C-alpha positions in Angstrom: 69.6 0.6 58.7 72.7 3.5 59.7 76.1 2.3 60.3 75.7 3.5 64.1 72.3 1.9 64.1 73.6 -1.6 62.9 76.5 -1.5 65.6 74.0 -1.0 68.1 71.7 -4.1 66.8 74.7 -6.0 66.8 75.2 -5.7 70.2 71.8 -5.7 71.0 72.0 -9.4 69.5 73.9 -10.6 72.2 70.6 -10.4 74.4 67.9 -12.3 74.1 65.9 -11.8 70.5 62.8 -10.3 72.5 65.0 -7.8 74.5 67.4 -7.0 71.4 64.3 -6.3 69.0 62.7 -4.3 71.8 66.0 -1.9 71.6 66.6 -1.8 68.0 63.5 -2.6 65.6 64.6 -5.4 63.0 64.9 -4.2 59.2 61.7 -5.1 57.4 62.8 -8.0 54.8 60.6 -9.4 51.9 61.1 -12.5 50.1 60.1 -13.2 46.2 59.7 -16.9 45.5 58.3 -19.0 42.6 57.3 -22.4 43.6 57.7 -24.6 40.4 59.9 -21.6 38.6 63.2 -22.2 40.7 61.2 -22.1 44.2 63.5 -20.3 46.8 66.9 -20.9 45.7 69.0 -22.7 48.0 67.6 -21.1 51.5 67.5 -17.6 50.5 64.1 -17.3 51.9 65.1 -18.7 55.3 68.3 -17.1 55.7 66.7 -14.0 56.9 65.3 -16.0 60.0 68.8 -16.4 61.3 69.9 -12.6 61.2 68.7 -10.9 64.1 68.7 -7.4 62.5 66.1 -8.4 60.2 62.6 -9.7 60.1 60.5 -11.4 57.3 57.5 -9.3 57.2 56.2 -10.7 53.6 56.6 -13.2 51.0 55.3 -13.3 47.1 54.9 -16.7 45.5 52.6 -16.8 42.2 51.8 -20.4 43.4 48.8 -20.8 45.6 50.1 -23.8 47.4 53.7 -22.8 47.3 52.5 -19.2 49.1 50.7 -21.2 51.8 53.7 -23.2 52.3 56.0 -19.9 52.8 54.2 -18.0 54.8 54.4 -20.8 57.5 58.0 -21.8 56.9 58.3 -17.7 57.0 57.1 -17.4 60.7 53.8 -15.9 59.4 54.9 -13.5 56.7 52.3 -11.8 55.3 51.6 -13.3 51.7 51.2 -11.7 48.4 50.5 -13.5 45.2 52.2 -10.8 43.2 55.6 -9.4 44.2 55.1 -6.2 42.7 51.9 -5.5 45.1 53.8 -7.0 47.6 57.1 -4.2 47.0 54.7 -1.4 46.5 52.6 -2.4 49.9 55.1 -3.2 52.6 58.4 -1.1 51.1 60.8 -3.8 52.7 64.5 -2.5 53.3 65.9 -5.8 52.1 64.6 -8.3 49.7 65.5 -11.6 48.6 65.5 -12.7 44.9 65.1 -16.5 45.4 64.0 -18.4 42.2 67.2 -20.4 40.6 65.5 -19.4 36.8 67.4 -16.3 35.9 64.4 -15.0 33.5 62.7 -13.8 36.6 65.5 -11.8 38.1 65.9 -8.8 36.1 62.1 -8.0 36.6 62.0 -8.9 40.3 65.4 -7.2 41.1 64.7 -4.0 39.4 61.0 -3.9 40.8 62.7 -3.9 44.3 65.2 -1.4 43.5 62.2 0.8 42.2 60.2 0.1 45.2 63.0 1.9 47.3 64.9 -1.6 48.5 68.1 -0.4 50.2 69.7 -4.0 50.0 68.6 -7.2 47.5 70.5 -10.7 47.6 69.8 -12.6 44.3 70.3 -16.3 43.4 72.3 -17.0 40.8 72.7 -17.4 38.1 72.5 -13.3 38.1 70.7 -12.6 34.9 70.3 -13.9 31.2 73.0 -11.6 29.3 75.2 -8.5 29.7 72.4 -6.2 28.7 70.3 -7.3 31.7 73.1 -6.6 34.0 73.9 -3.4 32.5 70.3 -1.9 33.1 70.4 -3.3 36.7 73.6 -1.3 37.6 72.2 2.0 36.0 68.9 1.8 38.4 71.1 0.4 41.3 73.5 3.2 41.4 70.8 5.6 40.4 68.8 4.7 43.4 71.8 3.8 45.9 70.6 0.1 46.4 73.0 -2.8 47.0 72.8 -5.5 45.3 74.6 -8.7 46.4 74.7 -12.2 44.3 74.5 -15.8 45.9 78.0 -16.8 45.2 78.6 -17.6 48.4 82.1 -18.9 48.3 83.1 -15.5 47.8 81.9 -15.0 51.7 84.2 -18.0 53.1 87.2 -17.3 55.5 89.3 -19.7 53.6 89.6 -17.3 51.1 92.2 -15.5 53.2 94.4 -17.9 54.0 94.6 -18.8 50.1 95.6 -15.2 49.7 98.4 -15.5 52.5 99.8 -18.9 50.8 100.0 -16.8 47.5 101.5 -13.8 49.3 103.9 -15.7 51.2 105.1 -17.6 48.2 104.8 -21.2 49.4 102.7 -21.5 46.2 105.7 -20.4 44.4 105.0 -18.6 40.9 101.0 -18.7 40.0 101.0 -20.6 36.7 97.4 -21.0 35.8 94.1 -20.8 37.3 91.8 -24.1 36.4 87.9 -24.9 36.5 86.0 -27.7 35.9 82.0 -28.4 35.8 80.4 -31.0 37.7 80.6 -33.6 34.9 76.7 -34.9 35.2 74.0 -34.8 32.8 74.5 -31.3 32.7 77.8 -31.0 31.1 78.3 -28.1 28.5 76.7 -25.0 28.3 74.2 -25.5 31.1 77.1 -26.5 33.5 78.7 -23.4 32.8 75.9 -21.4 33.7 74.6 -23.4 36.5 77.7 -24.5 38.4 80.4 -23.0 36.2 79.3 -19.4 37.4 80.7 -20.0 41.0 84.0 -21.2 39.2 84.3 -18.3 36.8 83.3 -15.9 39.9 86.7 -17.1 41.7 88.7 -16.5 38.5 87.5 -12.9 38.6 88.7 -12.9 42.7 92.0 -14.3 42.2 92.5 -12.9 38.5 92.5 -9.0 39.3 88.8 -8.4 39.3 87.9 -9.2 35.9 88.5 -10.6 32.6 90.7 -9.0 29.6 89.7 -11.7 26.9 88.4 -15.1 26.5 88.4 -17.8 23.7 86.1 -20.4 23.6 84.3 -23.5 21.9 81.1 -25.7 22.3 80.6 -29.3 21.1 77.5 -31.3 20.5 78.6 -34.9 20.7 82.3 -34.1 19.9 81.2 -31.9 17.0 81.6 -28.0 17.0 77.8 -26.8 17.8 75.8 -25.2 14.8 72.6 -23.3 14.9 70.5 -26.4 15.1 72.1 -27.3 18.1 70.9 -24.2 19.8 67.6 -24.4 21.9 66.0 -22.7 24.8 67.9 -24.2 28.0 66.6 -25.4 31.0 65.7 -23.5 34.0 65.2 -20.3 32.2 68.7 -20.0 31.0 67.6 -18.5 27.5 69.2 -20.0 24.0 71.8 -23.0 24.6 73.9 -25.4 23.1 76.7 -27.9 23.6 77.3 -30.8 25.9 81.0 -29.8 26.1 82.5 -26.5 26.3 86.4 -25.2 26.6 87.1 -21.7 27.5 90.6 -19.9 28.3 90.3 -16.4 29.8 93.3 -14.1 30.0 92.6 -12.1 33.5 93.5 -8.7 34.3 96.5 -9.4 36.6 97.8 -11.6 33.7 97.0 -14.9 34.8 95.6 -17.5 32.4 92.3 -19.3 33.5 91.0 -22.6 31.9 87.3 -24.0 32.3 86.2 -27.5 30.8 82.8 -29.1 31.3 82.1 -32.5 29.8 78.4 -34.1 30.1 78.8 -37.4 31.9 82.6 -37.4 32.0 82.9 -39.9 35.0 84.3 -37.5 37.6 81.0 -36.2 39.3 80.9 -35.3 41.8 84.5 -34.9 42.7 85.8 -33.4 39.9 83.8 -30.1 40.3 86.4 -27.9 41.5 88.6 -24.8 40.9 92.0 -24.7 41.1 95.4 -22.7 41.6 98.4 -24.2 40.0 101.4 -23.0 41.4 105.3 -24.0 40.7 105.9 -25.0 44.5 102.1 -26.5 44.9 98.4 -26.4 44.1 95.1 -25.1 46.0 92.1 -27.2 45.4 88.9 -25.5 46.0 85.5 -27.9 45.8 82.7 -26.1 45.7 80.5 -25.8 48.9 82.7 -28.7 50.5 84.1 -29.1 54.0 86.6 -28.7 54.1 86.4 -26.3 51.3 90.1 -26.6 50.0 93.3 -28.2 50.0 96.8 -27.3 49.8 98.8 -29.8 47.9 102.5 -28.9 48.4 105.2 -30.0 45.7 105.9 -28.9 42.0 102.5 -30.6 40.4 104.6 -31.3 37.4 107.4 -33.7 39.3 107.2 -37.4 40.1 107.0 -38.1 43.8 108.7 -40.0 45.6 105.6 -40.8 48.3 102.2 -39.8 48.0 101.5 -36.0 48.2 99.6 -35.1 51.0 96.3 -33.0 50.5 96.1 -30.6 53.5 92.8 -28.9 54.5 92.1 -25.4 54.6 89.9 -24.1 56.9 88.5 -20.9 58.4 91.6 -21.0 61.0 94.3 -22.0 58.3 96.3 -24.3 56.3 96.4 -27.6 58.0 94.7 -26.1 61.0 91.1 -28.3 62.3 88.2 -26.8 62.1 87.2 -25.0 65.7 84.3 -22.9 64.5 81.8 -24.7 62.4 79.1 -22.2 62.9 81.0 -19.5 60.7 81.2 -22.4 58.0 77.4 -23.0 58.6 76.9 -19.1 58.2 78.5 -19.3 54.5 76.5 -22.2 53.7 73.0 -21.1 54.8 73.9 -17.6 53.4 73.6 -15.7 56.7 77.4 -14.5 56.0 76.2 -13.0 53.0 73.1 -11.6 54.5 75.5 -10.0 56.9 77.4 -8.8 54.6 74.8 -6.8 52.9 73.5 -5.1 56.1 77.0 -3.9 56.6 77.3 -2.8 52.8 74.1 -0.8 53.6 75.1 0.9 56.8 78.7 1.8 55.6 77.9 2.5 52.2 80.3 0.1 50.6 80.3 -2.9 48.1 79.3 -6.4 49.3 81.6 -8.9 48.7 79.9 -10.2 45.6 78.1 -7.2 44.4 76.5 -6.5 41.5 79.6 -5.7 39.4 81.0 -8.9 39.9 78.2 -10.8 39.2 77.8 -8.9 36.0 81.4 -10.0 35.1 80.2 -13.8 35.8 77.4 -13.6 33.4 79.7 -11.6 30.7 82.3 -14.3 31.0 79.8 -17.1 30.3 78.2 -15.2 27.5 81.9 -14.3 26.3 82.6 -18.1 25.7 79.3 -18.3 23.4 80.5 -15.2 21.6 83.8 -16.8 21.2 82.5 -19.7 19.7 80.1 -17.5 17.3 83.4 -16.3 16.1 85.0 -19.3 15.2 86.8 -19.7 18.6 88.6 -16.4 18.2 89.9 -14.0 20.8 86.8 -11.8 22.1 87.8 -9.1 24.3 86.0 -7.7 27.3 83.6 -5.7 27.8 81.5 -7.5 24.8 80.7 -5.7 22.1 77.5 -8.2 22.1 75.3 -7.6 25.1 72.4 -10.2 24.2 72.9 -13.8 24.4 75.2 -14.5 21.1 74.0 -18.0 20.8 70.5 -16.1 19.8 72.5 -15.0 17.0 74.6 -18.3 15.9 
């Protein structure tokens, strides 16, 4: 869909769906899921039903029952047992790669690129190692395909208000970035992949776009992880180890970012958050919560004479009531990301969380494993080791 066409479609969307579709035919869109192997992610299939500029024409699922349910859920989309056949038969303009298990993402995204898709939206974690990311970046750039990954916090309107807090000096000097895993039974390496990927993705946003170096260690029951602790991880994550992880990143803008995850640490779910620590205050971002962030004024190291306020940060600003809950819903149900992907295709621009940002997220996770393999030494980015370092521990 060209930019002029997209603008016309957006205007047409103000009309009834039937009239709008008569003026501007919606872009054919396909969904790839896999029931029992990551399913359809967090609504990456139904998101397109809420975007009038697209129409889900096909869905692929290797599980027969899952496929039957998906065709009904997606309002009669044509069903395929093989996603390769679906892509070659239907030639969709947009594709959702939905399964949560990243061991399937490389093949699915590559197949969509080679079938001529203009835009692809992929569930996180993106892929299993930097080598897979390298190959998909090369393929997407060769074909001109726009790829976005479902780190949906990057589409939240509260980000611009946090940027303003930083730019205005209200946070004072930014001292560090901090991230913490959920602290449930998945703590450690699995938490870093599944939930920590959102955290390190935000490290990139506030840290200048990418990291410079990392040092980290993995522990299993308080002891340094050794080769005997490495096993095949859950949800297609590849080689995995440790129920505790500690990492320190030096970011491109000079900030230092710390990440930790400890299994069953007693803080779940409230401990799962990202923080910006400033000399005059702290911003705490609770992933996928409403309100998503709070500003706590005051030197974080000064004893307070009275309880410090946690001031909500909404789409309207710091300390302002949320008056547009529909915009927040669009972040949660991925509609904001889908619309952004359409805009990026029409304007030939990068999605807000594009393939490069997703690749850095993967590399930052694998960088912790590589540092541990090198006895906690500082490892520079880009990594020389492009596979999963735990496979070579």
